[in-house]
N, C-alpha and C positions, 0 to 999 in steps of 0.2 A: 488792748485787751481790756474787756469789760469784767470789771470787779463783781463777785457773786458772793455775798456773806450767807444767804440763808436760800434755801430752795422750798418751794411750797406747791402742793400737789392739789387742785382742784377735783372734787370727786364728780361733780356734776358734769355732763357733756357739753360741749361748747359747739354752736354752730360754727363750721370751719369758713363760712364765708364772711365771720365777723372780723372787722378790720381792728385798727389800732384802738379807735374809741370805744367800739363795743367791748372789747377785751379788757380795757381799763376800768369800763364801767362795772364790769363782772368782777374784776379784781377788788374795786372799791366796796362791792355790793357784800362779796363773800368774805374778804378778807379785813375788812374796815378802813383799810388806806392800801396805797402802793408805796411802800417804804423804799428809800435809797439802797442799791445794793442788793435787792431781793429779786428772786425769779419768781413767777407765777405760772404753772403748767397746766394747760386743758387738754382734753383730747375729745375727739368727736363720740356719736355714739357707737359706732363700730370700731372704734379705738384702734384705728390703724392711720390715722392722723394726729399729730400733737403740735400745739402752738405753746411757745413760750414767751412770756411778756416780761421784760426786765425794765426797771427803772433804774438809772444810773446816777442820780443824783442831780442831772441836768435835764434828762428828756425820757423818753421810752423807745424801747426797741421791742418789735415783735417779730418772731421767727417761726416758721412752721418745718415740720418733718413729716414726711409720709413714708410707710414702710410698702414695699412693693409686694410682700408677701407676710401672712400673719398678723398679728395684733400687738399692740402695746400690753402689758401686764398692768392693769388698772386695781383700783381699790374699791371695794363696796361696804367698807365697814361702818357706816351710816354717819360719821362726822362729815363736815361740810368741806374739810381740808385736811391734809395731812403733810407734815414737815418730812424732808429728804435730807439724808447726807449727800455728799457730793459723790460717794461710791453708789449710793442706790439711784442718783440721778444718772450716771454713767451708764448703769446696768438698765435701767428703764428705756433710754433713748435707743438702746440697742434691741430692745424687746426682749429682755431677759427678766427673770422674776426677782425683783428689786427687792421684794419684803424678805429675801432669804438672806441679804447682806447685812453685816453687823450682828449686833446681838439677837437677832430673830434667827440667825443660823447657827447659835452656839448649841452644841450637844452638850447636856449636863446631867444626863439619865441613861444609864445602859440597861 
C-alpha cells in the first residue's frame, strides 16, 4: 500500500499525454517540490480525465482515471493549488462535489 499524508489539487489543466517526467516537472513548478508521501492531482481541460502523481519516498507513481460519463468537479478559485482531505479526494475521484465535504458542508444559519 502506498502511504499518502497530503493530497494536493493543481488548478491548471494538464495535457493527459504527459508522462511521469512531464507531470513531475509540473509538480515541481506548481508546488515547489515533490514531497515524500504526497499525492498531486491534475485534470485535463474537459475534466473527464484525472492523473495523480505520488512520491513515495523512493520513487514516483503516476496513475490515471477516466470518467465514461460526466466530469470531475474541479476548482477555479484562482489559487495555483488546493489541499484536499482524504474524504474530499474520495468524493473527487467518484465525480462528486468534493467542495461540500467537511467544514464547507456545515450549516450554521437557518
